[in-house]
C-alpha positions in Angstrom: -63.0 45.5 -23.3 -61.7 42.6 -21.2 -61.4 39.1 -22.9 -64.0 36.7 -22.6 -63.0 33.9 -20.0 -64.8 31.2 -21.9 -63.1 32.0 -25.1 -59.8 32.3 -23.4 -60.5 28.8 -21.7 -61.4 27.4 -25.0 -58.3 28.7 -26.7 -56.1 27.3 -23.9 -57.7 23.9 -24.3 -57.3 23.9 -28.2 -53.7 24.9 -27.7 -53.1 22.2 -25.1 -54.7 19.6 -27.4 -52.5 20.8 -30.2 -49.4 20.4 -28.0 -50.4 17.0 -26.8 -50.7 15.8 -30.4 -47.4 17.2 -31.2 -46.0 15.4 -28.2 -47.5 12.2 -29.3 -45.9 12.5 -32.7 -42.6 13.2 -30.9 -42.8 10.0 -28.9 -43.8 8.1 -31.9 -41.1 9.4 -34.0 -38.2 8.8 -31.4 -39.5 5.3 -30.8 -39.6 4.5 -34.4 -36.0 5.9 -34.7 -34.8 3.9 -31.9 -36.4 0.6 -33.1 -35.0 1.3 -36.5 -31.4 1.8 -35.1 -31.8 -1.6 -33.3 -33.0 -3.4 -36.6 -30.4 -2.0 -38.9 -27.6 -2.6 -36.4 -27.9 -6.1 -37.3 -26.0 -5.3 -40.6 -24.3 -2.0 -39.7 -22.1 -0.7 -36.8 -23.9 1.7 -34.6 -21.4 4.4 -35.3 -21.9 4.1 -38.9 -25.7 4.5 -38.2 -25.0 7.6 -36.1 -23.2 9.1 -39.1 -26.0 8.4 -41.6 -28.5 9.6 -39.0 -26.7 13.1 -39.1 -26.2 13.1 -42.9 -29.8 12.5 -43.7 -30.8 14.7 -40.8 -28.9 17.5 -42.4 -31.8 17.8 -44.8 -33.8 19.3 -42.0 -31.5 22.4 -41.6 -31.5 23.2 -45.4 -34.3 25.5 -45.1 -32.3 27.7 -42.7 -29.7 28.2 -45.3 -32.3 29.0 -48.0 -33.9 31.5 -45.7 -30.7 33.1 -44.0 -27.9 32.0 -46.3 -24.5 31.5 -44.8 -25.1 34.3 -42.2 -26.4 31.6 -39.8 -22.8 30.4 -39.6 -21.5 33.8 -38.3 -20.4 33.1 -34.7 -17.7 34.4 -32.2 -18.1 31.3 -30.2 -16.9 28.6 -32.6 -14.8 26.6 -29.9 -17.9 26.3 -27.8 -20.0 25.0 -30.8 -17.1 22.5 -31.6 -17.1 21.3 -27.9 -20.7 20.8 -27.9 -20.4 18.8 -31.1 -17.7 16.6 -29.7 -19.8 15.8 -26.6 -22.9 15.3 -28.5 -21.2 13.0 -31.0 -20.0 10.8 -28.2 -23.5 10.8 -26.6 -25.1 9.8 -29.8 -22.5 7.0 -30.5 -23.0 5.7 -27.1 -26.7 5.8 -27.1 -27.0 4.1 -30.5 -24.5 1.4 -29.3 -26.7 0.8 -26.3 -29.6 0.5 -28.5 -28.0 -2.2 -30.5 -27.2 -4.3 -27.5 -29.6 -3.7 -24.7 -33.4 -4.0 -24.1 -35.1 -1.2 -25.9 -37.4 -0.3 -23.0 -34.5 -0.3 -20.5 -32.5 2.0 -22.6 -35.4 4.3 -23.2 -36.2 4.5 -19.6 -32.8 5.2 -18.5 -32.4 8.0 -21.2 -35.0 10.0 -19.4 -32.4 10.9 -16.8 -30.7 13.4 -19.1 -33.0 16.2 -17.7 -32.3 15.3 -14.1 -28.5 15.5 -14.7 -29.0 18.9 -16.5 -30.9 20.4 -13.4 -28.0 19.3 -11.1 -25.5 20.7 -13.6 -27.3 24.0 -13.8 -27.0 24.6 -10.1 -23.3 24.4 -10.2 -22.8 26.3 -13.7 -25.4 28.9 -13.4 -26.0 29.0 -9.6 -29.7 28.3 -10.1 -31.5 27.8 -6.9 -33.3 24.5 -6.2 -35.6 24.2 -3.3 -36.3 21.3 -1.0 -39.3 20.1 -3.3 -37.3 20.0 -6.5 -34.3 18.3 -4.9 -36.8 15.8 -3.4 -38.1 15.2 -7.0 -34.6 14.9 -8.3 -33.7 12.4 -5.6 -36.9 10.3 -6.7 -35.8 10.5 -10.2 -32.4 9.0 -9.5 -34.0 6.5 -7.1 -36.0 5.3 -10.3 -32.7 4.8 -12.1 -31.7 2.4 -9.2 -35.0 0.7 -9.5 -34.3 -0.1 -13.2 -30.7 -1.0 -12.8 -31.1 -2.7 -9.4 -27.2 -2.9 -8.7 -26.4 -5.7 -6.4 -29.7 -7.6 -7.1 -29.4 -7.9 -11.0 -26.6 -7.9 -13.5 -25.8 -4.4 -14.5 -25.5 -4.6 -18.3 -23.0 -2.5 -20.3 -26.0 -0.9 -22.0 -27.2 0.6 -18.7 -23.7 2.1 -18.0 -23.3 3.4 -21.6 -26.9 4.9 -21.5 -26.4 6.7 -18.3 -22.9 8.1 -19.6 -24.7 9.3 -22.8 -27.6 11.0 -20.6 -25.0 12.9 -18.5 -23.1 13.9 -21.7 -26.4 15.1 -23.2 -27.1 16.9 -20.0 -23.7 18.8 -20.5 -24.8 19.7 -24.0 -28.0 21.0 -22.7 -25.9 23.4 -20.4 -23.8 24.5 -23.4 -26.9 25.1 -25.5 -28.4 27.3 -22.7 -25.0 29.2 -22.5 -24.9 29.5 -26.3 -28.5 30.8 -26.2 -27.4 34.0 -24.7 -25.5 35.2 -27.9 -26.4 32.7 -30.6 -29.6 32.1 -32.6 -31.5 28.8 -32.6 -30.6 28.5 -36.3 -26.9 28.9 -35.9 -26.9 26.5 -32.8 -28.8 23.9 -34.9 -26.6 24.4 -38.0 -23.4 23.9 -36.1 -24.7 20.9 -34.2 -25.1 18.9 -37.5 -22.1 20.4 -39.3 -19.6 19.6 -36.5 -21.0 16.2 -35.5 -21.2 14.5 -38.8 -17.3 14.7 -39.5 -16.5 14.0 -35.8 -18.5 10.6 -36.1 -17.3 9.8 -39.5 -13.7 9.2 -38.1 -14.6 6.3 -35.7 -17.1 5.0 -38.2 -14.7 4.6 -41.0 -12.9 1.9 -38.7 -16.0 -0.2 -38.6 -17.5 0.8 -42.0 -19.5 -1.6 -44.0 -21.1 -0.6 -47.3 -24.8 -0.4 -46.8 -27.2 -2.1 -49.1 -30.3 -0.5 -50.7 -32.4 -2.0 -48.0 -30.1 -0.5 -45.3 -30.2 3.0 -47.0 -34.0 2.9 -46.8 -33.7 2.3 -43.0 -31.0 5.0 -42.6 -33.2 7.5 -44.4 -36.0 6.7 -42.1 -33.8 7.0 -39.0 -32.6 10.4 -40.2 -36.1 11.8 -41.1 -37.7 10.3 -38.0 -35.1 12.0 -35.8 -35.5 15.4 -37.4 -39.3 15.0 -37.3 -39.1 14.1 -33.5 -37.0 17.3 -32.8 -39.5 19.4 -34.8 -42.5 17.9 -32.9 -41.0 18.4 -29.5 -40.5 22.1 -30.4 -43.9 22.5 -31.4 -45.4 20.6 -28.5 -43.8 23.1 -26.0 -44.7 25.9 -28.2 -48.4 25.3 -28.2 -49.1 23.3 -25.1 -48.5 24.1 -21.5 -45.4 22.1 -20.0 -47.5 20.6 -17.2 -49.9 19.2 -19.8 -47.5 18.0 -22.5 -44.4 16.8 -20.7 -46.2 13.8 -18.9 -47.1 12.5 -22.4 -43.3 11.7 -22.8 -43.8 8.6 -20.6 -45.8 7.0 -23.4 -42.4 6.6 -25.2 -41.9 3.6 -22.8 -45.4 2.2 -23.9 -44.7 2.6 -27.6 -41.1 1.2 -27.4 -42.3 -1.7 -25.4 -45.0 -2.6 -28.0 -42.6 -2.4 -30.6 -39.9 -4.2 -28.9 -42.4 -7.2 -28.1 -43.6 -7.6 -31.6 -40.4 -6.9 -33.5 -37.7 -8.4 -31.2 -39.6 -10.4 -28.6 -38.6 -8.2 -25.7 -40.8 -8.1 -22.6 -39.9 -5.3 -20.1 -40.1 -6.2 -16.4 -42.1 -4.4 -13.8 -39.0 -2.5 -12.5 -38.5 -0.8 -15.7 -42.2 0.5 -15.7 -41.9 1.6 -12.0 -38.4 3.2 -12.3 -39.4 4.8 -15.7 -42.5 6.4 -14.1 -40.5 7.8 -11.3 -38.0 9.3 -13.6 -40.6 11.0 -15.9 -42.6 12.2 -12.9 -39.5 13.8 -11.3 -38.4 15.5 -14.6 -42.0 16.6 -15.3 -42.3 18.2 -11.8 -38.8 20.0 -11.8 -39.5 21.3 -15.3 -43.0 22.6 -14.4 -41.6 24.2 -11.2 -39.0 26.0 -13.2 -41.4 27.2 -15.8 -43.8 28.5 -13.0 -40.8 30.2 -11.2 -39.8 32.1 -14.4 
């Protein structure tokens, strides 16, 4: 007996709605974390904040150990895990530093470029084929970066350079994660991420260490939990919803962070951030959708 098309369509709509709600939660969680980083950076150095982000974020992987024990740490690719941890640690410190000194909306918009960098790197590392349409979308995305930064027409702040560097580093991490996925479980990859990054970031954090107050600890806990919640929400958004439906919702991050930045820090994003951000998100969404359809 063939499935009822109406029931199938209704099920798909319900799944997409669930995916959209998870994606909205992801955008709100990440915006809350980024704004919290900016706020607490008035008292603590961004490197120290990044360390506590990982420490309190480690709580999220405890269920893996309860379920699988120390078996999830068995791996034959420890050097690759460590390399990923080093690069990812540098990305987090750079991005948190950019959040502490730059306009939140600008840093958020430029952070969207990580997916574009990853697509280009995949061509060279995995020999993935990219057609004319996808190359055009990638070009539009990077053009959006120029619209935001406007080199030669506006002062290019250090936060823009650091954010783009962090985005490129995160793209490298995506390639490493994809390669690790051939032999490692998601639980193993996630566990090693937190375990390796925390001590790596602790070293530079010690040189700028300031003892947090109880007030600071409350914000640091919020940063750790919101970051972990955001990762969980993103995974569920892509699990339940179709990529073409849920991925464009990521642009709402620019809306939420602009609202927060205006009321909390008096920042007003200019029109170039909105135009460039829309170009980058449109390009990343298109290329991701094309890739999912091809597979």
